DSSP file (Angstrom, degrees, kcal/mol; ACC not computed):
  #  RESIDUE AA STRUCTURE BP1 BP2  ACC     N-H-->O    O-->H-N    N-H-->O    O-->H-N    TCO  KAPPA ALPHA  PHI   PSI    X-CA   Y-CA   Z-CA
    1    1 A X              0   0    0      0, 0.0    63,-0.5     0, 0.0     2,-0.4   0.000 360.0 360.0 360.0 141.7    0.0    0.0    0.1
    2    2 A X        -     0   0    0     61,-0.1     2,-0.5    62,-0.1    61,-0.2  -0.766 360.0-164.7 -90.0 137.2    1.1    3.5   -0.8
    3    3 A X  E     -A   62   0A   0     59,-2.5    59,-3.6    -2,-0.4     2,-0.5  -0.983   4.9-159.7-117.3 127.0    1.3    6.2    2.0
    4    4 A X  E     +A   61   0A   0     -2,-0.5     2,-0.3    57,-0.3    57,-0.2  -0.912  20.9 163.3-106.5 136.2    1.6    9.8    0.9
    5    5 A X  E     -A   60   0A   0     55,-2.6    55,-2.2    -2,-0.5     2,-0.1  -0.947  46.0 -79.2-145.7 162.1    2.9   12.3    3.4
    6    6 A X  E     -A   59   0A   0     -2,-0.3    53,-0.3    53,-0.2     2,-0.1  -0.419  53.2-115.7 -67.0 140.8    4.4   15.8    3.5
    7    7 A X        -     0   0    0     51,-2.7     2,-0.2    -2,-0.1    51,-0.2  -0.463  28.8-156.2 -72.8 149.9    8.1   15.9    2.4
    8    8 A X    >>  -     0   0    0     -2,-0.1     3,-1.4    44,-0.0     4,-0.6  -0.766  33.9 -99.5-117.9 166.9   10.7   16.9    4.9
    9    9 A X  G >4 S+     0   0    0      1,-0.3     3,-0.9    -2,-0.2     4,-0.4   0.801 121.6  62.7 -56.6 -30.2   14.2   18.4    4.3
   10   10 A X  G 34 S+     0   0    0      1,-0.2     4,-0.4     2,-0.1    -1,-0.3   0.742  96.6  58.5 -67.4 -24.3   15.6   15.0    4.9
   11   11 A X  G X> S+     0   0    0     -3,-1.4     4,-2.5     1,-0.2     3,-0.9   0.713  78.7  94.1 -78.1 -15.4   13.8   13.6    1.8
   12   12 A X  H <X S+     0   0    0     -3,-0.9     4,-2.7    -4,-0.6     3,-0.3   0.912  83.3  48.8 -44.1 -63.0   15.4   16.1   -0.6
   13   13 A X  H 3> S+     0   0    0     -4,-0.4     4,-1.8     1,-0.2    -1,-0.3   0.849 114.3  47.2 -56.9 -27.9   18.2   13.8   -1.7
   14   14 A X  H <> S+     0   0    0     -3,-0.9     4,-2.7    -4,-0.4    -1,-0.2   0.916 110.6  50.8 -69.8 -40.9   15.7   11.0   -2.3
   15   15 A X  H  X S+     0   0    0     -4,-2.5     4,-2.4    -3,-0.3    -2,-0.2   0.907 111.6  49.0 -66.7 -37.8   13.4   13.2   -4.2
   16   16 A X  H  X S+     0   0    0     -4,-2.7     4,-1.8    -5,-0.3    -1,-0.2   0.901 112.7  46.4 -68.9 -38.3   16.2   14.4   -6.4
   17   17 A X  H  X S+     0   0    0     -4,-1.8     4,-2.4    -5,-0.3    -2,-0.2   0.911 115.7  46.2 -70.1 -39.1   17.5   10.9   -7.2
   18   18 A X  H  X S+     0   0    0     -4,-2.7     4,-1.8     2,-0.2     5,-0.2   0.865 108.8  55.0 -70.4 -37.7   14.0    9.7   -7.9
   19   19 A X  H  X S+     0   0    0     -4,-2.4     4,-2.2    -5,-0.2    -1,-0.2   0.936 112.6  42.2 -62.4 -48.2   13.2   12.7  -10.1
   20   20 A X  H  X S+     0   0    0     -4,-1.8     4,-2.4     1,-0.2     5,-0.2   0.947 114.7  51.1 -63.1 -49.3   16.3   12.0  -12.4
   21   21 A X  H  X S+     0   0    0     -4,-2.4     4,-1.5     1,-0.2    -1,-0.2   0.802 110.7  49.1 -62.9 -28.8   15.7    8.2  -12.4
   22   22 A X  H  X>S+     0   0    0     -4,-1.8     4,-2.9     2,-0.2     5,-0.6   0.936 111.2  49.1 -76.8 -45.6   12.0    8.8  -13.4
   23   23 A X  H  X5S+     0   0    0     -4,-2.2     4,-1.9     1,-0.2     5,-0.3   0.907 113.2  46.6 -60.8 -39.7   13.0   11.2  -16.2
   24   24 A X  H  <5S+     0   0    0     -4,-2.4     4,-0.4     2,-0.2    -1,-0.2   0.846 117.2  44.2 -69.9 -31.5   15.6    8.8  -17.6
   25   25 A X  H  <5S+     0   0    0     -4,-1.5    -2,-0.2    -5,-0.2    -1,-0.2   0.905 128.3  22.6 -79.1 -41.6   13.3    5.9  -17.5
   26   26 A X  H ><5S+     0   0    0     -4,-2.9     3,-1.3    -5,-0.1     4,-0.2   0.677 106.3  76.5 -99.3 -22.0   10.1    7.3  -18.8
   27   27 A X  G >X<S+     0   0    0     -4,-1.9     3,-2.5    -5,-0.6     4,-1.8   0.847  82.9  65.3 -65.4 -37.4   11.4   10.3  -20.9
   28   28 A X  G 34 S+     0   0    0     -4,-0.4    -1,-0.3    -5,-0.3    -2,-0.1   0.644  87.0  72.1 -66.1 -12.4   12.6    8.4  -23.9
   29   29 A X  G <4 S+     0   0    0     -3,-1.3    -1,-0.3     1,-0.2    -2,-0.2   0.701 119.7  13.8 -67.5 -20.1    9.1    7.3  -24.7
   30   30 A X  T <4 S+     0   0    0     -3,-2.5     2,-0.3    -4,-0.2    -2,-0.2   0.468 124.8  50.8-136.3  -2.4    8.3   10.8  -25.9
   31   31 A X  S  < S-     0   0    0     -4,-1.8    -1,-0.1   119,-0.1     2,-0.1  -0.901  76.1-108.7-133.0 163.4   11.7   12.7  -26.2
   32   32 A X     >  -     0   0    0     -2,-0.3     4,-2.4     1,-0.1     5,-0.2  -0.320  43.5 -94.0 -85.9 172.3   15.0   12.2  -27.9
   33   33 A X  H  > S+     0   0    0      1,-0.2     4,-2.5     2,-0.2     5,-0.2   0.870 123.9  47.2 -55.9 -45.4   18.3   11.4  -26.0
   34   34 A X  H  > S+     0   0    0      1,-0.2     4,-2.0     2,-0.2    -1,-0.2   0.886 110.8  49.8 -65.4 -37.7   19.4   15.1  -25.8
   35   35 A X  H  > S+     0   0    0      2,-0.2     4,-2.2     1,-0.2    -2,-0.2   0.879 112.6  48.7 -71.4 -35.6   16.0   16.3  -24.6
   36   36 A X  H  X S+     0   0    0     -4,-2.4     4,-2.2     2,-0.2    -2,-0.2   0.945 111.4  50.3 -65.8 -48.1   16.0   13.6  -21.8
   37   37 A X  H  X S+     0   0    0     -4,-2.5     4,-0.6     1,-0.2    -1,-0.2   0.849 112.1  46.5 -56.5 -39.0   19.5   14.5  -20.8
   38   38 A X  H  < S+     0   0    0     -4,-2.0     3,-0.3     2,-0.2    -2,-0.2   0.865 112.5  50.1 -69.3 -40.6   18.6   18.2  -20.6
   39   39 A X  H  < S+     0   0    0     -4,-2.2    -2,-0.2     1,-0.2    -1,-0.2   0.843 112.3  48.1 -68.5 -37.9   15.4   17.5  -18.6
   40   40 A X  H  < S+     0   0    0     -4,-2.2     2,-0.5    -5,-0.2    -1,-0.2   0.607  82.4 105.1 -78.2 -13.2   17.4   15.3  -16.2
   41   41 A X     <  -     0   0    0     -4,-0.6     2,-0.4    -3,-0.3     3,-0.2  -0.567  47.9-179.9 -71.9 117.7   20.2   17.8  -15.6
   42   42 A X    >   +     0   0    0     -2,-0.5     3,-2.0     1,-0.1    -1,-0.1  -0.601  13.2 163.8-119.2  66.1   19.3   19.2  -12.1
   43   43 A X  T 3  S+     0   0    0     -2,-0.4    -1,-0.1     1,-0.3    -2,-0.0   0.766  70.1  66.5 -63.4 -18.3   22.0   21.7  -11.5
   44   44 A X  T >  S-     0   0    0      1,-0.2     3,-1.1    -3,-0.2    -1,-0.3   0.586  88.0-165.7 -73.2  -5.0   19.9   23.2   -8.6
   45   45 A X  G X   -     0   0    0     -3,-2.0     3,-1.6     1,-0.3     4,-0.2  -0.122  57.4 -24.4  49.2-145.3   20.4   20.1   -6.7
   46   46 A X  G >  S+     0   0    0      1,-0.3     3,-1.3     2,-0.1    -1,-0.3   0.685 128.3  75.7 -74.7 -12.6   18.2   19.5   -3.6
   47   47 A X  G <  S+     0   0    0     -3,-1.1    -1,-0.3     1,-0.2    -2,-0.2   0.635  81.0  72.3 -77.8  -5.2   17.7   23.4   -3.2
   48   48 A X  G <  S+     0   0    0     -3,-1.6     2,-0.8    -4,-0.3    -1,-0.2   0.663  81.0  78.6 -75.8  -9.7   15.2   23.2   -6.2
   49   49 A X  S <  S-     0   0    0     -3,-1.3     2,-2.5    -4,-0.2     3,-0.2  -0.855  78.7-149.2-103.1 106.4   12.7   21.6   -4.1
   50   50 A X    >   +     0   0    0     -2,-0.8     3,-1.3     1,-0.2     6,-0.2  -0.351  36.8 154.3 -71.7  61.2   11.1   24.4   -1.9
   51   51 A X  T 3  S+     0   0    0     -2,-2.5    -1,-0.2     1,-0.3     7,-0.1   0.670  71.2  45.9 -79.2  -8.5   10.4   22.2    1.2
   52   52 A X  T 3  S+     0   0    0     -3,-0.2     2,-0.6   -44,-0.1    -1,-0.3   0.249  88.2 101.1-109.2  11.1   10.5   25.1    3.7
   53   53 A X    X   -     0   0    0     -3,-1.3     3,-2.2     1,-0.1    -3,-0.0  -0.849  61.7-154.1 -96.8 116.0    8.3   27.4    1.7
   54   54 A X  T 3  S+     0   0    0     -2,-0.6    -1,-0.1     1,-0.3    -3,-0.0   0.707  92.8  65.5 -66.9 -17.1    4.7   27.5    3.0
   55   55 A X  T 3  S+     0   0    0     19,-0.1     2,-0.4    20,-0.1    -1,-0.3   0.594  98.9  64.5 -78.0 -10.6    3.4   28.5   -0.6
   56   56 A X    <   -     0   0    0     -3,-2.2     2,-0.5    -6,-0.2    18,-0.2  -0.887  66.6-161.2-115.3 144.2    4.6   25.1   -1.9
   57   57 A X  E     + B   0  73A   0     16,-3.0    16,-2.2    -2,-0.4     2,-0.4  -0.930  15.9 178.2-124.1 106.8    3.2   21.7   -0.8
   58   58 A X  E     - B   0  72A   0     -2,-0.5   -51,-2.7    14,-0.2     2,-0.3  -0.858   2.9-179.8-109.7 144.0    5.6   18.8   -1.6
   59   59 A X  E     -AB   6  71A   0     12,-2.7    12,-2.0    -2,-0.4     2,-0.3  -0.885  15.3-146.6-134.6 162.2    4.8   15.1   -0.6
   60   60 A X  E     -AB   5  70A   0    -55,-2.2   -55,-2.6    -2,-0.3     2,-0.5  -0.958  12.3-136.0-128.5 152.5    6.4   11.8   -1.0
   61   61 A X  E     -AB   4  69A   0      8,-2.4     7,-3.0    -2,-0.3     8,-0.9  -0.933  20.4-160.3-107.0 129.7    4.9    8.4   -1.5
   62   62 A X  E     +AB   3  67A   0    -59,-3.6   -59,-2.5    -2,-0.5     2,-0.3  -0.841  14.7 173.5-111.4 151.5    6.2    5.6    0.5
   63   63 A X  E >  S- B   0  66A   0      3,-2.1     3,-0.5    -2,-0.3   -61,-0.1  -0.906  76.2  -7.8-154.6 121.5    5.9    1.9   -0.1
   64   64 A X  T 3  S-     0   0    0    -63,-0.5     3,-0.1    -2,-0.3   -62,-0.1   0.938 129.9 -57.0  52.8  48.0    7.6   -0.8    1.9
   65   65 A X  T 3  S+     0   0    0      1,-0.2     2,-0.4     0, 0.0    -1,-0.2   0.756 115.9 115.2  60.2  29.4    9.5    2.0    3.7
   66   66 A X  E <  S-B   63   0A   0     -3,-0.5    -3,-2.1     0, 0.0     2,-0.8  -0.966  72.1-119.2-127.6 137.8   11.0    3.4    0.4
   67   67 A X  E     +B   62   0A   0     -2,-0.4    -5,-0.2    -5,-0.2     3,-0.1  -0.737  40.2 166.8 -78.3 113.0   10.3    6.7   -1.2
   68   68 A X  E     +     0   0A   0     -7,-3.0    18,-2.8    -2,-0.8     2,-0.3   0.397  56.6   3.9-110.2   1.8    8.7    5.8   -4.6
   69   69 A X  E     -BC  61  85A   0     -8,-0.9    -8,-2.4    16,-0.3     2,-0.3  -0.969  53.6-152.6-172.7 160.0    7.3    9.1   -5.7
   70   70 A X  E     -BC  60  84A   0     14,-2.4    14,-2.6    -2,-0.3     2,-0.3  -0.993   3.9-164.7-145.0 159.7    6.8   12.7   -5.1
   71   71 A X  E     -BC  59  83A   0    -12,-2.0   -12,-2.7    -2,-0.3     2,-0.4  -0.976   5.2-158.7-142.3 153.0    4.4   15.6   -5.9
   72   72 A X  E     -BC  58  82A   0     10,-2.3     9,-2.3    -2,-0.3    10,-1.4  -0.998  12.0-178.6-136.8 126.5    4.6   19.3   -5.8
   73   73 A X  E     -BC  57  80A   0    -16,-2.2   -16,-3.0    -2,-0.4     2,-0.4  -0.984  16.4-164.7-128.3 141.5    1.5   21.6   -5.5
   74   74 A X  E > > - C   0  79A   0      5,-3.0     5,-1.8    -2,-0.4     3,-0.9  -0.825  13.3-171.9-119.6  88.3    1.4   25.4   -5.5
   75   75 A X  G > 5S+     0   0    0     -2,-0.4     3,-2.5     1,-0.3    -1,-0.2   0.896  79.4  49.8 -47.1 -56.1   -2.1   26.1   -4.3
   76   76 A X  G 3 5S+     0   0    0    -21,-0.3    -1,-0.3     1,-0.3   -20,-0.1   0.773 112.7  49.6 -58.4 -26.3   -2.3   29.8   -4.7
   77   77 A X  G < 5S-     0   0    0     -3,-0.9    -1,-0.3   -22,-0.2    -2,-0.2   0.420 106.2-130.2 -86.6  -1.2   -1.0   29.4   -8.3
   78   78 A X  T < 5 +     0   0    0     -3,-2.5    37,-2.5    -4,-0.4     2,-0.5   0.887  63.2 139.1  53.1  42.0   -3.6   26.7   -8.9
   79   79 A X  E   < -Cd  74 115A   0     -5,-1.8    -5,-3.0    35,-0.2     2,-0.7  -0.947  54.9-153.0-128.0 127.6   -0.7   24.6  -10.2
   80   80 A X  E     -C   73   0A   0     35,-2.8    37,-0.4    -2,-0.5    -7,-0.2  -0.921  22.4-174.7 -88.8 117.2    0.3   21.0   -9.9
   81   81 A X  E     -     0   0A   0     -9,-2.3     2,-0.3    -2,-0.7    -8,-0.2   0.900  56.0  -3.6 -81.4 -47.5    4.2   21.4  -10.4
   82   82 A X  E     +C   72   0A   0    -10,-1.4   -10,-2.3    34,-0.0     2,-0.3  -0.997  38.9 179.3-155.8 138.8    5.1   17.7  -10.4
   83   83 A X  E     +C   71   0A   0     -2,-0.3     2,-0.4   -12,-0.2   -12,-0.2  -0.898  25.9 168.0-136.0 117.7    4.2   14.1  -10.0
   84   84 A X  E     -C   70   0A   0    -14,-2.6   -14,-2.4    -2,-0.3     2,-0.4  -0.978  15.1-164.4-133.5 140.5    7.0   11.7  -10.5
   85   85 A X  E     -C   69   0A   0     -2,-0.4   -16,-0.3   -16,-0.2     2,-0.1  -0.969  30.2-109.2-122.4 139.8    7.2    8.0   -9.7
   86   86 A X    >   -     0   0    0    -18,-2.8     3,-3.3    -2,-0.4     4,-0.5  -0.413  32.9-117.9 -65.1 137.7   10.3    5.9   -9.4
   87   87 A X  G >  S+     0   0    0      1,-0.3     3,-0.9   -69,-0.2    -1,-0.1   0.800 111.7  58.7 -48.2 -33.2   10.6    3.5  -12.4
   88   88 A X  G 3  S+     0   0    0      1,-0.2    -1,-0.3   -20,-0.0    -2,-0.1   0.717 111.2  43.3 -74.8 -10.6   10.4    0.3  -10.4
   89   89 A X  G X >S+     0   0    0     -3,-3.3     3,-1.1   -21,-0.2     5,-0.5   0.274  80.3 134.8-119.7  12.4    6.9    1.4   -9.1
   90   90 A X  T < 5S+     0   0    0     -3,-0.9    -3,-0.0    -4,-0.5    -4,-0.0  -0.310  71.5  16.7 -54.3 143.1    5.3    2.7  -12.3
   91   91 A X  T 3 5S+     0   0    0      1,-0.1    -1,-0.2     0, 0.0    -2,-0.0   0.750  93.2 108.0  62.4  31.2    1.7    1.6  -12.9
   92   92 A X  T < 5S-     0   0    0     -3,-1.1    -2,-0.1     0, 0.0    -1,-0.1   0.219 100.7 -94.8-119.4  14.5    1.2    0.5   -9.3
   93   93 A X  T  >5S+     0   0    0     -4,-0.1     4,-2.6     3,-0.0     5,-0.2   0.374  93.0 119.6  95.8  -1.2   -1.2    3.4   -8.3
   94   94 A X  H  ><S+     0   0    0     -5,-0.5     4,-2.3     1,-0.2     5,-0.2   0.978  78.0  43.3 -59.1 -56.6    1.7    5.6   -6.8
   95   95 A X  H  > S+     0   0    0      1,-0.2     4,-2.0     2,-0.2    -1,-0.2   0.777 113.4  52.0 -64.5 -26.5    1.1    8.5   -9.2
   96   96 A X  H  > S+     0   0    0      2,-0.2     4,-2.7     3,-0.2    -1,-0.2   0.915 109.8  49.3 -68.1 -48.7   -2.6    8.3   -8.7
   97   97 A X  H  X S+     0   0    0     -4,-2.6     4,-1.6     2,-0.2    -2,-0.2   0.885 113.0  46.6 -58.5 -42.9   -2.2    8.4   -4.9
   98   98 A X  H  X S+     0   0    0     -4,-2.3     4,-3.0     2,-0.2     5,-0.2   0.938 114.9  45.8 -68.0 -45.5    0.1   11.4   -5.1
   99   99 A X  H  X S+     0   0    0     -4,-2.0     4,-2.7     1,-0.2     5,-0.2   0.943 111.6  52.2 -63.4 -42.9   -2.2   13.3   -7.5
  100  100 A X  H  X S+     0   0    0     -4,-2.7     4,-1.8     1,-0.2    -1,-0.2   0.832 111.5  48.3 -59.5 -37.1   -5.3   12.5   -5.5
  101  101 A X  H  X S+     0   0    0     -4,-1.6     4,-2.4     2,-0.2    -1,-0.2   0.927 111.0  48.9 -68.7 -47.7   -3.5   13.8   -2.4
  102  102 A X  H  X S+     0   0    0     -4,-3.0     4,-2.4     1,-0.2    -2,-0.2   0.903 110.9  50.0 -63.5 -36.3   -2.5   17.0   -4.1
  103  103 A X  H  X S+     0   0    0     -4,-2.7     4,-2.5    -5,-0.2    -1,-0.2   0.925 110.2  52.1 -65.4 -40.8   -6.0   17.6   -5.4
  104  104 A X  H  X S+     0   0    0     -4,-1.8     4,-1.9     1,-0.2    -2,-0.2   0.918 110.0  48.2 -62.2 -42.7   -7.4   17.1   -1.9
  105  105 A X  H  X S+     0   0    0     -4,-2.4     4,-1.4     2,-0.2    -1,-0.2   0.872 109.7  52.3 -67.8 -37.6   -5.0   19.6   -0.5
  106  106 A X  H  <>S+     0   0    0     -4,-2.4     5,-2.8    -5,-0.2    -2,-0.2   0.923 109.6  49.5 -59.8 -44.2   -6.0   22.0   -3.3
  107  107 A X  H ><5S+     0   0    0     -4,-2.5     3,-1.6     1,-0.2    -2,-0.2   0.889 106.1  56.1 -66.3 -37.9   -9.7   21.7   -2.4
  108  108 A X  H 3<5S+     0   0    0     -4,-1.9    -1,-0.2     1,-0.3    -2,-0.2   0.826 107.0  50.8 -59.2 -33.4   -9.0   22.2    1.3
  109  109 A X  T 3<5S-     0   0    0     -4,-1.4    -1,-0.3    -3,-0.2    -2,-0.2   0.350 123.5-106.3 -88.8   4.9   -7.4   25.5    0.3
  110  110 A X  T < 5 +     0   0    0     -3,-1.6     2,-0.3     1,-0.3    -3,-0.2   0.662  63.3 158.2  86.5  17.4  -10.4   26.5   -1.8
  111  111 A X      < -     0   0    0     -5,-2.8    -1,-0.3    -6,-0.2     3,-0.1  -0.599  26.1-165.4 -78.7 134.1   -8.8   26.0   -5.2
  112  112 A X        +     0   0    0     -2,-0.3    47,-3.4     1,-0.3     2,-0.3   0.748  68.3   5.6 -90.5 -27.3  -11.5   25.4   -7.9
  113  113 A X  E     - E   0 158A   0     45,-0.3     2,-0.4    46,-0.2    -1,-0.3  -0.989  62.9-140.2-154.4 154.6   -9.2   24.0  -10.6
  114  114 A X  E     - E   0 157A   0     43,-2.3    43,-2.6    -2,-0.3     2,-0.3  -0.900  10.7-161.8-119.5 148.1   -5.6   23.0  -11.2
  115  115 A X  E     +dE  79 156A   0    -37,-2.5   -35,-2.8    -2,-0.4     2,-0.3  -0.899  13.9 173.1-118.9 150.0   -3.5   23.5  -14.2
  116  116 A X  E     - E   0 155A   0     39,-2.3    39,-2.9    -2,-0.3     2,-0.7  -0.984  33.0-126.8-153.8 158.9   -0.3   21.6  -15.1
  117  117 A X  E     - E   0 154A   0    -37,-0.4     2,-0.3    -2,-0.3    37,-0.2  -0.939  33.5-154.7-110.6 109.3    2.2   21.3  -17.8
  118  118 A X  E     - E   0 153A   0     35,-2.7    35,-3.0    -2,-0.7     2,-0.1  -0.652  14.3-128.3 -85.7 126.6    2.5   17.7  -18.7
  119  119 A X  E >>  - E   0 152A   0     -2,-0.3     3,-2.1    33,-0.2     4,-0.6  -0.460  36.3-108.9 -65.5 151.6    5.5   16.1  -20.3
  120  120 A X  G >4 S+     0   0    0     31,-0.7     3,-0.9     1,-0.3     4,-0.4   0.857 117.8  56.5 -52.4 -35.9    4.3   14.2  -23.4
  121  121 A X  G 34 S+     0   0    0      1,-0.2    -1,-0.3     2,-0.1     4,-0.2   0.687 109.4  48.2 -77.0  -7.1    4.9   10.8  -21.8
  122  122 A X  G <> S+     0   0    0     -3,-2.1     4,-1.9     1,-0.1    -1,-0.2   0.455  80.8  94.2-102.7  -2.1    2.6   11.7  -18.9
  123  123 A X  H <X S+     0   0    0     -3,-0.9     4,-2.2    -4,-0.6     5,-0.2   0.882  83.3  52.3 -60.4 -42.9   -0.4   13.1  -20.8
  124  124 A X  H  > S+     0   0    0     -4,-0.4     4,-2.3     2,-0.2    -1,-0.2   0.907 107.9  53.7 -59.9 -41.4   -2.4    9.7  -20.9
  125  125 A X  H  > S+     0   0    0      1,-0.2     4,-1.5    -4,-0.2    -2,-0.2   0.972 112.5  43.6 -55.4 -56.4   -1.9    9.4  -17.0
  126  126 A X  H  <>S+     0   0    0     -4,-1.9     5,-2.6     1,-0.2    -1,-0.2   0.827 110.0  54.8 -63.3 -32.4   -3.4   12.8  -16.5
  127  127 A X  H ><5S+     0   0    0     -4,-2.2     3,-1.8    -5,-0.2    -1,-0.2   0.926 107.6  50.9 -64.0 -43.1   -6.2   12.3  -19.0
  128  128 A X  H 3<5S+     0   0    0     -4,-2.3    -2,-0.2     1,-0.3    -1,-0.2   0.820 106.7  55.8 -60.5 -32.2   -7.1    9.1  -17.0
  129  129 A X  T 3<5S-     0   0    0     -4,-1.5    -1,-0.3    -5,-0.2    -2,-0.2   0.391 129.2 -95.6 -82.8  -0.3   -7.1   11.3  -13.8
  130  130 A X  T < 5S+     0   0    0     -3,-1.8    28,-0.3     1,-0.3     2,-0.2   0.478  75.8 140.1 102.3   1.1   -9.7   13.7  -15.4
  131  131 A X      < -     0   0    0     -5,-2.6     2,-0.4    26,-0.1    -1,-0.3  -0.571  38.0-146.9 -86.8 150.2   -7.5   16.4  -16.9
  132  132 A X  E     -F  156   0A   0     24,-2.7    24,-1.9    -2,-0.2     2,-0.3  -0.849  19.8-113.1-114.2 144.8   -8.3   18.0  -20.2
  133  133 A X  E     +F  155   0A   0     -2,-0.4    22,-0.2    22,-0.2     3,-0.1  -0.574  35.4 169.1 -73.0 134.0   -5.8   19.4  -22.7
  134  134 A X  E     -     0   0A   0     20,-2.8     2,-0.3     1,-0.4    21,-0.2   0.415  59.4 -32.4-124.1  -4.6   -6.0   23.2  -23.2
  135  135 A X  E     -F  154   0A   0     19,-1.2    19,-2.1     2,-0.0    -1,-0.4  -0.980  53.9-101.8 170.3-179.6   -2.8   23.9  -25.2
  136  136 A X  E     +F  153   0A   0     -2,-0.3     2,-0.3    17,-0.3    17,-0.2  -0.885  31.4 176.7-124.6 154.4    0.7   23.1  -26.0
  137  137 A X  E     -F  152   0A   0     15,-2.0    15,-3.0    -2,-0.3     2,-0.5  -0.955  20.5-138.2-149.7 164.5    3.9   25.0  -24.9
  138  138 A X  E     -F  151   0A   0     -2,-0.3     2,-0.3    13,-0.3    13,-0.2  -0.987  15.3-163.5-133.2 123.9    7.6   24.5  -25.3
  139  139 A X  E     -F  150   0A   0     11,-2.6    11,-2.6    -2,-0.5     2,-0.5  -0.762  12.2-138.4-102.4 156.2   10.0   25.0  -22.5
  140  140 A X  E     -F  149   0A   0     -2,-0.3     2,-0.4     9,-0.2     9,-0.2  -0.944  14.6-168.9-117.7 127.7   13.7   25.4  -23.0
  141  141 A X  E     -F  148   0A   0      7,-2.8     7,-3.0    -2,-0.5     2,-0.5  -0.929  23.3-123.7-113.9 146.7   16.4   23.8  -20.9
  142  142 A X  E     +F  147   0A   0     -2,-0.4     2,-0.4     5,-0.2     5,-0.2  -0.754  37.9 165.1 -86.1 128.0   20.0   24.6  -21.0
  143  143 A X  E >   -F  146   0A   0      3,-2.9     3,-1.4    -2,-0.5  -105,-0.1  -0.951  64.1 -14.2-149.2 125.9   22.3   21.7  -21.7
  144  144 A X  T 3  S-     0   0    0     -2,-0.4     3,-0.1     1,-0.3    -1,-0.0   0.867 127.6 -51.1  53.8  39.7   25.9   21.6  -22.7
  145  145 A X  T 3  S+     0   0    0      1,-0.2     2,-0.3     0, 0.0    -1,-0.3   0.489 120.8  87.2  83.6   7.8   25.8   25.4  -23.6
  146  146 A X  E <  S- F   0 143A   0     -3,-1.4    -3,-2.9    -5,-0.0     2,-0.4  -0.883  79.4-105.6-133.7 168.6   22.8   25.3  -25.8
  147  147 A X  E     - F   0 142A   0     -2,-0.3     2,-0.5    -5,-0.2    -5,-0.2  -0.743  30.6-163.9 -93.6 132.9   19.1   25.7  -25.4
  148  148 A X  E     - F   0 141A   0     -7,-3.0    -7,-2.8    -2,-0.4     2,-0.2  -0.983  12.7-138.6-119.7 124.0   17.1   22.4  -25.8
  149  149 A X  E     - F   0 140A   0     -2,-0.5     2,-0.4    -9,-0.2    -9,-0.2  -0.607  15.4-171.2 -84.6 146.0   13.3   22.6  -26.4
  150  150 A X  E     - F   0 139A   0    -11,-2.6   -11,-2.6    -2,-0.2     2,-0.3  -0.977  15.8-139.9-128.7 120.6   10.9   20.4  -24.8
  151  151 A X  E     + F   0 138A   0     -2,-0.4   -31,-0.7   -13,-0.2     2,-0.3  -0.550  25.3 179.0 -80.3 138.2    7.2   20.3  -25.9
  152  152 A X  E     -EF 119 137A   0    -15,-3.0   -15,-2.0    -2,-0.3     2,-0.5  -0.858  25.0-124.1-127.0 164.7    4.5   20.0  -23.1
  153  153 A X  E     -EF 118 136A   0    -35,-3.0   -35,-2.7    -2,-0.3     2,-0.3  -0.972  19.3-136.7-115.6 129.4    0.9   19.9  -23.0
  154  154 A X  E     +EF 117 135A   0    -19,-2.1   -20,-2.8    -2,-0.5   -19,-1.2  -0.639  31.6 178.3 -77.7 131.6   -1.0   22.3  -20.9
  155  155 A X  E     -EF 116 133A   0    -39,-2.9   -39,-2.3    -2,-0.3     2,-0.3  -0.911  12.0-171.0-137.8 158.4   -3.8   20.6  -18.9
  156  156 A X  E     -EF 115 132A   0    -24,-1.9   -24,-2.7    -2,-0.3     2,-0.4  -0.996   5.7-165.1-150.4 155.0   -6.4   21.5  -16.5
  157  157 A X  E     -E  114   0A   0    -43,-2.6   -43,-2.3    -2,-0.3     2,-0.4  -0.992  20.1-131.9-141.4 134.0   -9.0   19.9  -14.1
  158  158 A X  E      E  113   0A   0     -2,-0.4   -45,-0.3   -28,-0.3   -46,-0.1  -0.710 360.0 360.0 -80.0 130.1  -12.0   21.4  -12.3
  159  159 A X              0   0    0    -47,-3.4   -46,-0.2    -2,-0.4    -1,-0.1   0.364 360.0 360.0 -97.4 360.0  -12.1   20.3   -8.7
C-alpha cells in the first residue's frame, strides 16, 4: 500500500534521485536522447525543492519504507508542479495516490481548478485522472551550452 505524506528536508536527496531516475526511465518514450539528458540535468540540486516554503506543498509517496514518488503543488497558483514515480513502481497506483492527495489539499485551500504542464509521456496518465488538454507549450532547458526545447501539454481539471 502507498502512503503519501508531507516531504521533509531529509527527503530532498531521495526526491532528487527519484526525479532524475524517473525522467531517464520514462522520458525516452516521448523525447530524444538530448532532450532527456537536458530535462534530467538538475543543476539546482536539492535546493530546487522548496520544502520550507509555505506557498509550496511537496509530498512523498512511500511503499515498503521506500520513497517511491513525489508530488509538488502550489495552491495559490492553482498549479500542480510535479508528479514523479520511481521507475520500479510505475503503474502501481503511486502517481494516482500522489495526485489524489495534491487535489485534496488544493480543495482544502479553496482551489476550484488545477493546471499543469505535462510532459508528453505523462499526458495519458493525466487524462485518465480527469485532466483536459487546453494547449501546448515549449520549455527550454540549458544543456551543454545550448538551449534544448521540450514540448509539453498544458492541462487543467476542475475540482
